[in-house]
N, C-alpha and C positions, 0 to 999 in steps of 0.2 A: 391498522394498515402501517407496519414499522418500516422504516427507512434505514438502512445502514449506509454511512459514509466512511469509506475507506482513501485514507491520504497516504500516498506513496512520493517520497522523494525521488524524481527521474534518475536513471541509473545511465552509468554509460552503455550498458548493453539493456535495450529496451524493454519492458515487459511486453511479453508476446500476448497475443489475443487468449492462446489456449491458458496461459496462467492467468488471466482476466476472469475467463469462463470458470477456471478452476476455484478461484475467490470467491465468485457469485454464487457457484453451487454450494460450495463447504459453508459459506456464511448463512445461504439460504436453510441448508439442510441444519445448521446449529440451531437457528430461530427455530426451527418445527419441531426439534428434539428438546430443547430446553424450555422454550416457551409456547408450544404448542402450537404454533402459527402456521396458518396454510400457506405452502410455499408460493401458491399464486397471489397471496397478500404481501410477499415479502420484496421491497425493493433496494437495491444495491447499486449505489453509486461511487465508481472508482475515481479520485482525482489524483492526477499526477502534478507534483510541483515542481517548480523548477529549484534544485537544490540552495539555489542563493537567495531564495525565498524562505529557507526552511533554516531554523536554529535550534540548537539542544545545549544545554550549559553554557549558555552563553556565547558559542560563538556558530557561523553558518555551517551547515552540513559539508560545502565543500570543503572547507578546512579539515573539518572532523574526517571526511573520507581522507583528503591527501594525507594528513598523519599517518592514517592506519596501513596506507600502502607502504609507508618506510622510504628510506633513500632510495632513489632510483639509479639502475648503473647504466654507466654509459656505454 
């Protein structure tokens, strides 16, 4: 019975229920196609993590996002 855990850093625009349902359906279908798992045996858990608790390359996601947005205009 496979368990797939998807971890997402929370965004300013929340992930919708429809997007989460699409992730669950897509991952389940992938497990069926690649590993021949029965869809009813696949469990998918989506964790949304506070971006302050997520780091990449030695810095928090909040800083990475801030930098990627570029300078703010007045």
